[in-house]
Structures are given as structure tokens and as C-alpha cells.
C-alpha positions as CSV (number, residue, x, y, z in Angstrom):
1,M,-0.5,10.5,-0.3
2,R,-3.4,8.3,-0.7
3,I,-1.7,4.8,0.7
4,E,-4.8,2.5,-1.0
5,N,-3.9,4.2,-4.3
6,L,-0.1,2.7,-4.3
7,S,1.4,0.4,-6.6
8,V,4.4,-1.0,-5.0
9,G,6.0,-3.9,-6.1
10,V,9.3,-3.3,-4.0
11,E,10.7,-6.7,-2.3
12,Y,11.6,-6.7,1.6
13,N,12.1,-9.1,4.3
14,S,11.5,-8.6,8.0
15,L,14.5,-8.2,10.3
16,G,12.0,-8.3,13.2
17,C,11.3,-6.2,16.2
18,F,13.8,-3.6,17.9
19,K,13.8,-1.2,20.6
20,D,14.5,2.7,20.0
21,G,16.4,4.9,21.9
22,T,18.3,8.3,22.2
23,P,19.9,8.8,19.7
24,Q,17.3,7.2,17.8
25,A,18.7,3.8,15.8
26,L,16.7,5.1,12.7
27,P,17.6,8.5,12.9
28,W,15.1,10.2,9.6
29,L,11.8,10.1,9.3
30,L,11.1,9.9,6.2
31,K,7.2,9.8,6.1
32,S,4.5,9.8,8.9
33,F,1.4,8.2,7.5
34,R,-0.7,8.4,11.3
35,G,-3.2,10.7,10.0
36,N,-4.2,7.3,7.1
37,I,-4.0,4.1,8.5
38,D,-5.8,1.3,7.6
39,W,-5.5,-0.8,10.9
40,T,-7.2,-3.7,9.0
41,D,-4.0,-4.1,6.4
42,M,-1.1,-2.5,8.3
43,T,1.0,-3.6,5.2
44,K,-0.4,-1.0,3.1
45,I,2.1,1.3,5.4
46,V,5.0,-1.4,5.1
47,R,4.7,-1.3,1.0
48,A,4.8,2.7,1.3
49,C,7.6,2.8,3.4
50,A,9.9,0.1,1.3
51,E,8.7,2.4,-1.9
52,I,10.3,5.7,-0.2
53,A,13.1,4.2,1.0
54,K,14.1,2.6,-1.9
55,E,13.6,5.9,-3.8
56,R,16.1,7.5,-1.6
57,G,18.7,4.8,-1.6
58,L,17.8,3.2,1.7
59,P,18.3,-0.5,2.1
60,V,16.9,-0.8,5.8
61,F,13.9,0.9,6.9
62,G,11.4,0.5,9.9
63,I,8.0,1.5,10.9
64,Q,7.5,3.1,14.4
65,F,4.5,4.4,16.4
66,Y,1.8,2.4,14.0
67,G,2.7,4.8,10.9
68,E,5.7,6.5,10.8
69,C,8.3,5.4,8.4
70,W,12.1,5.8,9.6
71,S,15.7,5.0,8.0
72,G,19.1,6.2,8.0
73,L,22.3,6.2,6.3
74,D,23.8,4.0,8.4
75,A,20.4,1.7,9.4
76,E,21.8,-1.4,8.6
77,N,24.5,-1.3,11.1
78,T,22.2,0.8,14.1
79,Y,18.8,-0.4,13.8
80,N,19.5,-3.3,16.5
81,K,21.4,-1.3,18.6
82,Y,19.0,-1.1,21.6
83,G,18.2,-4.7,21.4
84,P,14.9,-6.8,20.5
85,S,11.4,-5.8,21.6
86,G,7.8,-7.6,21.7
87,K,6.6,-4.2,21.2
88,C,5.3,-5.0,17.4
89,W,2.1,-5.8,16.2
90,N,1.2,-6.5,12.8
91,G,4.0,-5.9,11.0
92,V,4.6,-2.2,12.7
93,G,6.2,-0.8,15.7
94,K,4.4,0.7,19.0
95,K,5.6,3.4,20.4
96,G,9.3,3.7,21.0
97,T,9.6,0.5,18.7
98,N,10.8,-0.3,15.4
99,Y,9.8,-3.2,13.2
100,V,12.7,-3.2,10.7
101,Y,12.6,-4.3,6.8
102,K,15.4,-4.5,4.5
103,I,15.2,-4.2,0.9
């Protein structure tokens, strides 16, 4: 899937940056975009992840490790279980951190 060719119209809002732990707050890896990151526009990954989450009926999703799209059946209740984090960048989480959104 080429991220730059996606035409995504999914609306989403930021819930913020949160720590992850074991077990993971967002347990399902929906897709990894790590091999196809446009470092000048991280919103491409967020939009692509939003589309995948919406298709699967998952209203909350997060981006971890710059390009991994994560969610889960109970993500609305688990995304913040390890507390807030300051380790996000340009709308995505760094390693061990989720930048979380709600559709």
C-alpha cells in the first residue's frame, strides 16, 4: 500500500500521547508503515491508520514507533492505562509510546 496514494476522508480527533506497557494498551497491530514513512508529513500515516481502524469498526487507534498502527476492541478504555507521555513527535508516538486518536 502506497501511503501517498490514499484518499482518506475519515475524521478523527487527537486524544494525546500515552505510555505503553505490558500488556499493551492497544493490543492489535493493524499495519506497520515503518518501511514507507514520509518524515516530512507524518499525517499520511495517521490518515492511513484512521482508514484501517474505521474499516474494522475500531473507534480509537494509535501510532507507535513512528509508523505502527495499533488498536483493540476495548481501546477506548485501555489507551491511557499507563498514563500520559511526552515522547511523541509530529502526531505519532516514539518507541513504547502511542499518539492516540478517536474517530
